[in-house]
N, C-alpha and C positions, 0 to 999 in steps of 0.2 A: 504494500500500500504506500502511496506517496506521502512524504512529510509535507508540512505546510511550506517549508522553505523550498522544496522542490516544485510545488505548485506555483509559487510566486516568482521563480527564477526568471521567467520570460517576461515579466511585467515590471512597469516602473514602481518605484517606492510610493507608499501612500502619501497623500497630501494632507497635512494637518488642517483640520477645519474645526473651529470652535462652535459650541452650541449657540453662542451669542451671535455668530455670523448667520446661522440659519434663522434664529428668532428675528433678527433684523430684516432679513429678506422676506419673511412671512408677513411682517408688519406692513410692507408696501402693498400687499393684496391679501388682506386677512380672510381666511376661510376656516370654518370649524370642521374638524374631521369627525365624521360619525363612524365609529369603529364597531362593526358588527362582529362580535367575538363569538366564535362557535364553541368555545368553552371559556371559563372565567380566567384561565391562567395567562391570557394575553396581557393582563395588567401588571405582570411581574417586572416589566422594565420601566414603569412610569411611576410618578407620584403626583399627588394633589390634583386629581382629575375625577369628575363625577362618573358613577357607574349606575346603570339602570338594569334591573332584572325584569321589569315590565316596560312596555313600549307603546302605551297609549299616547295620544297627542299631548295630554296633560303631563305625562312623564317627561317628554322632550321639552315641554315648556318649562318645567322645573329646572332641567339641566341647562337650558339657555339663559335662565335668569339667575341661576346659582352663581355666586361669586366666590372665587378662591383668591385670597390676598387682594381683594378688591377688584379683580379682573375677571372678564368672561373666560371660561375655560377654553383653551384652543382645541380640545378634543373631548369627546364624550364616548364612553364605552357602553355598548348595549349587549347584555349577556343573552344572546339568542340560544345558546346551547344546541345549535343545529347538528353538531357532530353526533348527537345521541338520537337524531330523528331519521325517519326514512326520507327519501328524496321528495315525495309529495308534500310532506309536512314541512320539510326544510324550505321548499319553494314558497309555501304559503306564509311562513313566518318571516322570511326575508322580505317578501313583497310588502307585508304589513308594516314592517319596521321602516322601510324606505318611504312608503307613502305617508306614514305618520310623522316621520322626521321632517319631510318636506313640508307638510301642512303646518307644523309648529314653527318652522323657520320662516315660512312665508307670511305668517301673521303680521298684521299692521304694526303691532307694538314690538316686533322682534326684527324682522327684515335682515337676516344674515344669510350668507352663502355657505353651502355645504360641499364637502368632498367626502365620498364614501370609501371606506376601507373594509375589506373582507379579511379579518384577522383569523388565521388558521394555524395549522401545525407546522413547526419547523422541520418535521420529518415527512412532510408532504401528504398527510392524511386529511380527509375531509371532503366535503361536497364541492369539488371543483370539476368542471366549470359551472356547475349549476348556479352557485351563489352569485358569481360575478355576472353571469348571463341575466339572472333575475334582477339584479340591481340595475343593469343597463336598460333592460326592458321597462322596468317600472319608472325610471327617470324619463324615458321617452314618452311613456303614457301620460306623464304630468307636464308634457310640453317643454322639457328641458333638452339641451343640445345632445346630439348623439355622442356616444362614447367613442373616442378615437383609439385609445389603447388601454389594455389591462396590464398593469405593471406587476410582475410576479417576483417577490423578494422573500424567499423562505428563510434566508440566513439568520442565524442567531449566534453570533460569535461568542457571547458570554457562556453559552452552553456547548460550544464546540461544533456548531453546524455552520458550514461555510460553503460558498459557491465559487468555483474557479473554472475558467474555460467552459462555462455553461453547465458544468457538472456539479451536482449538489452532494456534499459529503457530511458524514456524521462521525464525530470523534468517538472512538471506543478504545479504551485501554491505551491511550496515547497515540493511536493511529487514526488517520482519516480514511474512513470506509465509505465507498459510494453508497448513497442512501438505499438503492434498490437491493443491496446485499445485507441489509440489517433486518432485525425482527419487525421493524415498523412497516416495511414493504410487504410483509406477509399478513398484515392486518386482515381479519376475516371480512370486514366490510369495505375498507378503503385501500386494499392492496394495490401494488403497481410493480412494473418490471423494468423501468428505465430511470437511471440517475441523471442522464443528460436532460436538462429541462426542456429543450425543444421537443425531444422524443417523448418526454413525460406529457407535454401538452397534447401531442398528437394522440398518444394512448388514451388520455383521459377524455378527449373530445371525440373519441372513436373515429378518428380520421377526418372529422369535419375541418380541422385546422391541420395543415401539413407542417411538419417540422421545419421545412425550408422557408416558410413565410414568417416564422417567429423571429422577432428582432432580438438580438443578443447584445447587451451592453457589457462587454468584457472589461477587465480591469484597466486596459489601455484607455477605454472611453471613460470609465468611472473616475479614474485618476487624472484625466486630461482636462478637467475644468467644466464649469456649468454650461458654457456655450456649446461645448462638444456633446454633452449629454442631451441638451435640448435639440441640437441638430440631428442626433441619432434617433430621437423620438419623433421627429417631424414627419416621416413617411407614414406613421401609424394612422389607420382609419378603420372604421367599422369594427372596433374592439380587437384590434391586432394585439396578440400577446407579446409582451416585452419582458424578457427574462434578464436578470441582473446578477453579475458577479459581485459578491461582497465577502470580505475577509475580516474587516476591522470596523470599529465604531466610526473612525474617520471616513471610511468608504461610505458608510450609511449617510453621514452628514454631507459628504461631497455629492452623493446621489440626490439628497434632498434639495440642495442648491440647484442642481440641474433640472429637477422636476418642477420646482417653483418657477424657474425660468421658462420651461416648456409651457406651463400653465399661463404664465404672463403673456406668452406669445399667442395664446388662444387654444392650446390643446386641451381636450377634455379627457381626463384620465380617471380610471378606477385602480384600486390597489388590492392585490392578494398577497398577504405578507405574514412573516413571523413576528414574534413579540417586539423586538427592539426598533422596528421601523418607525413606529409612531413617535417614540422618544426623539429619534433623530429628526423626523419630519417637522416637529413643532419646536425644535431647538431647545430641548430640556436637558439640563445636566443630569447625569446619573446621581441619584441621591444615595448617601451612605446608608448602610443597614441601620434599622431602628434598634434602639436598646430596650431592655426590659423596662427601665424607668420611663422612657418616652411612651411606651405602649400601655403600661399598667399604672404608672404613677407611683408615688411613695407609699400609698396606703393600700396596696393590692391585697385583696382577701386571700386567705390561705386555702380556700377550697380547691379541689382538683380541677385540672383542665382536661378537655376531651380531644383526643387525636383520632380522626376517622380516616381509615385507609381503604380505598376502594380499587385503585388502579392495580392491574395485574401484570404490567410490564416487568421485565426481569430486574431493572434497576430499583423499582419500588419495593419488590420483595427483598432485595438486599438491604435497602434502607430500613425496612420494617425489622428485619433481623437485627440490624445494628442498634435500632432503637430499643428493642426488647432486651438485648444484651446490656446496653449502656444505661438503661433506666429500669433496673429490676424492681424498683419500688412501685412502679405503675402496675395497675391491674390490667391484664390482657383478657379481652373478650372477643371471641370469634363468632361471626355470623356465617353459618354454613350455607353455601350456595345450593348444595343438594337439598337441604331442608327448605330453602326459600322457593325452589321451583316445584316442590311437592305440595299441592294444595292441602293435603291432610295434615302436614307438619307445620306449614308456614305460620299460622296464627300463634300456635303454642310456642314455637321457637322465638318469634318476635317478642311475645310477652315475657318470656324468660330472659331474653337479652336486655330488654328495657329495665326489668327489675334488677338485674345484675349490675348494669351500668349506673343506675341512679344510686344504688347502695354504695358502690365503690367510689363514686365522686365525693362522697362525704369524707373519705379518708385520704384521697390523693388523686393523682392523674390516672386516666383510663385510656387504654389503647384499644379502640374498637376497629376490627378489620374483618374483611370478607375472607373466606377460606381461599387459599392460594391456588387451588386447582381450577384453572380456567375451563369453563364449560363451553365447548365450541360446537358449531354445526357447519355443514357445507352451505347453508342458506344464509346469505348476508342479512336479510331482513329478520330471520329467526334469531340470529346472533344478537342483533340490536334489541329484539324483543326481550331476550333473556337479560341482557345488560340493563335494560330499563327496569325490568322487574326487580333485579337485585338493587339497583339504585333507589327505587321506590321504598324498598325495605330499609335501606340505610337511612333514608330521609325520615321514615316513620319512627325509627328508633331515636334519631336526633331530636325530632320535634317533640315526642313524648317525654324524652329525658329533660329537655330544656324547660318544658312546662312544669316539671316537678322539681328539678335541681339544676338551676343555671350554673354552668361551669365558669371557671375563671377566664378561660379562653377556649376557642375552638380552632383546630387545625384540620383542614380537609385535604387529603392526598389523592390526586387524580382529577382529570378534567371534568368528566361527567359528574363525579362525586362532588367536586367543589361547587359546580353549578347548582346541582339539586339541593345540596345542603344550604347554600346561600338563599336561594329563592323560596324553597319550600320548608326546609328544616328550621332555618332561622327567620324565615319570612321577611327577608330584606327586600325592599322595593327600590330604595335609593341609598347609595353609599358613596363614600369618597375613598379613593386609593390613597392611603397615607404614605406609603413607601415600601421599600423592600425589607425583608427579613434576611435574605441572602442577596448580595449585590447582583441585580439584574435577573434573578431567578425565581424568587418567591416573594409574593406581595401580601401586605396586610391591609384589610379594609376596615373602615369605620362606618357602621350603619347609621344613617341619619333618621331612620324611622323604623317601625316594626316593634314587636314586643320584646326584642332582645337587644335593643339599642344599648351600646356601651360595652358589649362583650366583644373583645378583639377577635377578628376572624381572619385566619391565615389561609391563603389560597396557594396550594402547592401542586404544581404539575406532576404528572406521573413519571415523566421521562427526563427530568433535569436533576443536576447536582451530582455529588459523589455519594458513595455508600454511607458516609457519616452525616449527610446534610440534614436529614429529618431529625436525627438526634441533636444536631447543633441548634436547630430551631426550637425544639422542645426545651433544651437546656436554657436557652435565652429566656423563654417565657416562664420557666420554673426556677430561675437562678436564685431567688430569695428564699426558696423553701428549704 
């Protein structure tokens, strides 16, 4: 496998670009980014931005009038959770979000311009091209200009996911592995066979878009200045896919300057991206990780915290093992997937789990996790149905536990798990991303409404960090115990 140095040998060195440069460029033509996040973990790279788990017109109106440090938020995250839905439901939800955001922004007392971002997985899973197609179609139905290009930027350098020469790589054990050779490409619902992004586009569009028509912004272009990027984007029309090489944060900021220039010249773009793109595009500095005191204050109660682990990727299982070993004082409670899919066992198993968790929280931290044996089928829709059923059970346990014994904090591990625990377990409707627990990887939300306002909520993706990362987060939250 190539090293990063080998990948970069043929390209110029990165150009240093400050976040302030990007922020200044955006001020010349301000637009609010509406980030349709197919699971909640996309907030891991940003701070001080509003998050919606519901998307009525009034929800967007709240986001557009909410002020952070006295200013309109440059981006709004909408937790669509479409990665857990079948294609038909994902289409309907995306269409509804776009229509309602447009209606709220066009109101006489608001009057702001929007750019839509489809935030998805940095390992290429999710409903592509469906979601970007629906965004473009819905904007057209509302009389807005046709989309010229769909800019595809899956890179997530903080997590070791980079793109070079049009090929997307995932760092594993210190090596850069082409994405199609990883476990993520074997996903039962969103699997794929190509690491070269033009070929990935052709595969996912089922040949509707030929790889040869995809515009590739390689590192020569990205590191060559804003005008060169805008020039390269100029030929795009009718939603031409544009894939981008990214290896560093400076590459992302350089790209942002070029895309802002392309938009200034009149190009209408949509974005399909990994987590750090939004931070770069709005010119936000990476915030240092939050401390326990910043999160909980001086007088944090000594009741236990709740850690919920739903993801089944191999990294999550290793992180769970490290947490169980490194935090032996915590009570371990397992939700059996076999029991949850058995209608005769499900209710009794859920009641036993709720009773166990609530009793244990009075004495200390609780680690609630699904059994590690992944139940798979050959039918992608059936796999999603099982995953939803398990997630509904996790949410039921969290909701009933919080009603009886509110924990000191909640950590949710896994994309679908984090989304469902936020929206249904904790009943959060509006929140603000306060910042990261681990730099660029794990975020903390502060609910501004709902019955559990004030309980810190940590959103932890299934496929990021080291084996020790989950333990590190829990240690920070439990440092004073």
